[in-house]
C-alpha positions in Angstrom: 52.2 114.6 137.2 54.5 117.2 138.1 54.4 121.0 136.3 57.6 121.9 136.2 57.7 125.5 137.7 60.7 126.7 135.2 59.5 125.3 131.9 56.0 124.0 132.5 56.9 120.4 131.1 54.8 117.7 132.6 56.7 114.8 134.3 56.3 111.9 136.7 56.0 112.6 140.2 58.7 109.7 140.9 61.2 111.8 138.7 63.9 113.5 140.9 64.2 116.2 138.1 62.5 117.6 135.2 63.8 115.7 132.0 63.5 118.8 129.9 65.2 121.7 131.9 66.9 119.8 134.8 64.9 121.9 137.5 65.0 120.1 140.8 63.6 121.3 144.1 66.0 122.3 146.9 66.6 119.8 149.4 66.6 121.1 153.2 67.0 118.7 156.1 66.1 115.9 154.1 63.4 117.2 152.5 62.3 118.4 148.8 61.5 122.2 149.0 59.2 123.7 146.7 59.1 126.9 148.2 62.4 127.1 150.2 62.1 130.8 150.9 59.3 130.0 153.4 60.6 126.9 154.9 61.3 128.1 158.2 59.5 131.0 159.2 56.8 133.3 157.9 53.6 135.3 158.4 53.8 135.4 162.1 53.6 131.7 162.8 56.2 130.3 165.3 57.6 126.9 163.9 58.3 125.9 167.5 54.4 125.6 168.1 54.9 122.0 166.5 56.7 120.6 169.2 53.4 121.5 171.5 51.2 120.2 168.8 53.2 116.7 168.7 52.6 116.3 172.5 49.1 117.5 172.9 47.3 116.2 169.7 47.2 112.4 171.0 44.3 112.0 173.1 42.9 115.6 172.9 39.0 115.5 172.2 39.1 117.8 169.3 42.0 116.6 167.5 40.8 112.9 168.1 37.0 113.7 167.1 38.3 115.7 164.0 40.4 112.6 162.9 37.5 110.0 163.2 35.3 112.4 161.3 38.0 112.7 158.4 38.4 109.0 158.6 34.5 108.4 158.3 34.5 110.7 155.3 37.2 108.9 153.3 35.9 105.4 153.9 32.3 106.8 153.2 33.0 109.0 150.1 36.1 107.5 148.7 36.7 103.9 149.7 38.6 103.0 146.6 41.2 105.7 147.2 44.6 104.5 146.1 46.4 108.0 146.2 46.4 110.9 149.1 47.8 114.2 149.5 47.6 116.3 152.7 48.1 119.9 152.5 49.5 121.2 155.6 50.1 117.9 157.1 51.8 119.5 160.4 53.3 116.7 162.6 51.5 113.9 160.5 48.8 113.2 163.2 46.0 113.1 160.6 47.9 111.6 157.9 49.0 108.6 160.3 45.5 107.8 160.7 45.0 107.8 157.2 47.9 105.2 156.9 46.4 103.1 159.3 43.0 103.0 157.5 44.2 102.9 153.9 47.6 101.0 154.4 48.0 100.0 150.5 47.3 103.5 149.6 50.1 105.8 148.1 50.3 108.7 150.7 52.1 112.2 150.5 52.2 115.1 153.0 53.1 118.6 152.3 53.9 121.4 154.8 55.2 124.9 154.4 57.3 124.4 157.7 60.3 122.0 157.5 60.1 121.9 161.5 56.6 120.2 160.9 57.8 117.6 158.6 60.4 116.7 161.0 57.5 115.7 163.5 55.8 114.0 160.7 58.7 111.9 159.4 58.9 110.4 163.0 55.2 109.4 162.8 55.1 108.3 159.1 58.4 106.3 157.9 58.1 105.5 154.5 55.6 108.2 153.6 56.4 110.8 151.0 56.9 114.3 152.8 57.9 117.8 151.0 57.7 121.3 151.6 55.5 123.4 149.6 53.6 126.6 149.4 49.8 125.8 148.6 49.5 128.7 146.8 51.9 127.6 144.2 51.5 123.7 144.0 53.4 121.9 141.1 50.9 118.7 140.9 48.7 118.1 138.0 45.7 115.2 137.9 48.1 113.4 140.3 45.9 112.4 143.5 42.8 110.3 143.8 42.1 112.6 146.9 43.5 115.6 148.4 42.9 116.8 152.3 43.2 120.3 153.8 42.3 120.3 157.6 42.4 123.6 159.2 44.6 124.9 156.8 42.9 127.4 154.3 42.0 129.9 157.4 46.1 130.4 157.4 46.1 131.5 153.7 45.8 134.8 152.5 44.9 133.8 149.1 42.7 130.9 149.9 41.3 131.0 146.3 44.7 130.3 144.7 45.5 127.5 147.4 42.0 125.8 146.6 42.5 126.2 142.7 45.8 124.3 143.3 44.2 121.8 145.4 41.6 121.0 142.6 44.2 120.8 139.9 46.3 118.1 141.9 43.3 115.9 141.9 42.3 113.8 139.2 39.2 114.1 137.1 36.3 112.4 139.1 38.6 112.6 142.2 37.6 114.5 145.4 38.8 117.0 148.1 37.8 117.0 152.1 38.2 120.1 153.9 38.0 121.3 157.5 37.9 124.9 158.5 36.6 126.9 161.6 33.2 128.5 161.1 31.4 131.4 162.3 32.8 134.7 162.2 31.0 135.7 165.3 33.1 133.1 167.1 36.3 135.2 166.2 38.3 135.7 169.1 42.2 136.5 170.5 42.8 132.5 170.1 42.0 132.9 166.2 44.6 135.7 166.2 46.9 133.6 168.2 46.6 130.7 165.9 47.3 133.3 162.9 43.9 132.6 161.3 42.9 135.1 158.7 39.3 134.5 159.0 36.6 132.1 160.1 34.1 130.8 157.3 30.5 131.0 156.7 28.8 128.3 155.1 28.1 130.4 152.0 31.5 132.0 151.8 33.2 128.5 151.8 30.5 126.8 149.3 31.1 129.7 146.9 35.1 129.2 147.3 35.0 125.5 146.7 32.4 125.8 143.9 34.5 128.4 142.4 37.5 126.1 142.1 35.6 123.6 139.9 34.4 121.1 143.0 30.8 119.7 143.3 29.9 119.5 147.0 28.4 116.2 148.3 28.4 116.7 151.5 28.6 119.7 153.7 28.0 120.1 158.0 29.0 121.7 160.8 30.8 119.7 163.5 31.6 120.9 167.2 28.2 121.8 167.2 26.9 120.2 170.7 29.8 122.1 172.2 29.2 125.5 170.9 28.0 126.8 174.0 31.2 126.0 175.8 33.2 127.5 172.9 31.0 130.7 173.4 31.6 130.7 177.1 35.6 130.2 176.4 35.6 133.1 174.0 33.6 135.4 176.4 35.9 134.5 179.3 39.0 135.0 177.1 37.7 138.3 176.0 37.4 139.3 179.6 40.9 138.3 180.1 42.4 140.1 177.0 44.4 139.3 173.8 47.8 138.7 176.1 46.4 135.8 177.9 44.8 134.1 175.0 47.8 132.0 174.2 46.1 129.0 173.3 47.6 126.9 176.0 44.1 126.5 178.0 42.6 124.7 175.0 45.2 122.0 175.7 45.3 121.8 179.3 41.9 120.4 179.9 41.1 118.4 183.1 41.2 114.6 182.0 37.5 114.2 183.2 36.4 117.3 181.1 38.4 115.9 178.1 36.6 112.6 178.4 33.1 114.4 178.5 34.0 116.8 175.5 35.1 113.7 173.5 32.0 111.5 174.1 29.9 114.4 173.4 31.3 114.7 169.9 31.3 111.2 169.5 27.6 111.4 170.1 27.5 114.3 167.5 29.6 112.2 165.0 26.6 109.6 165.1 24.3 112.2 163.6 26.1 113.2 160.9 26.9 109.6 159.9 23.1 109.3 160.1 22.5 111.9 157.3 22.1 115.1 159.3 24.1 118.2 158.3 24.2 120.4 161.3 23.9 124.2 160.9 25.9 125.5 163.5 29.4 124.4 164.7 32.7 125.7 165.7 33.9 124.0 162.5 32.8 122.8 159.1 33.6 119.8 156.9 33.0 119.8 153.2 33.5 116.7 150.7 33.9 117.7 146.9 34.3 116.0 143.8 36.4 117.3 140.8 33.8 118.3 138.0 
């Protein structure tokens, strides 16, 4: 259901406007916008970066490995999932993988920047896409599953965002999150990416449980590459903040990219076997709404 932001009347998601007060989200560049004042820029992030993401996600070891892990979690913990919302869908790279794995599911992608939705629309014909501020979500008990993949770290009030995510999930439904981990890995790359924080296991678990979710799985990933991450952060620190533009993490030699991809594929086997890795550049959490 939609919780009307004007009169708080609940109405079906497929309705174009609130039947009680007539409110309807503004349409910008063909997308319904629930926070139009934030649709084109904000918080230091350059929407032009979506073009680089769209070019580099395909085949890049980190994006591919994260996708495999997310899809495994979906199939393992929510095999009957029939409706899915991705918060911060960006260029649609993850959501396209979900569409292929769950072709009968009703899919929806949200992004705060319209420029990202333009790329997502090219990858996801027929999928519902909308502009939205995750801190002010209009959904109530609408989706079987909500995912936010490397999104929470960009949001000042991550507690408000996670509360909205939990509200959007049907009772008994689930949430899957990935976030960057370990404060001691903070570097100029995080600043370039407009991160607000890197999480610890404890801080993330408090946030998730405080939103009303029961954690059913939590594990680090990008664990076997942690020495390489530390070396990269150290070298970046030697070069200075101005040199850390993030491009070096995309422009890897093909052989090294393949090596890293195979390393993370082996790591995923450990996670699938039930091992919760204590250290790693990122963390995966699977929760169920109480």
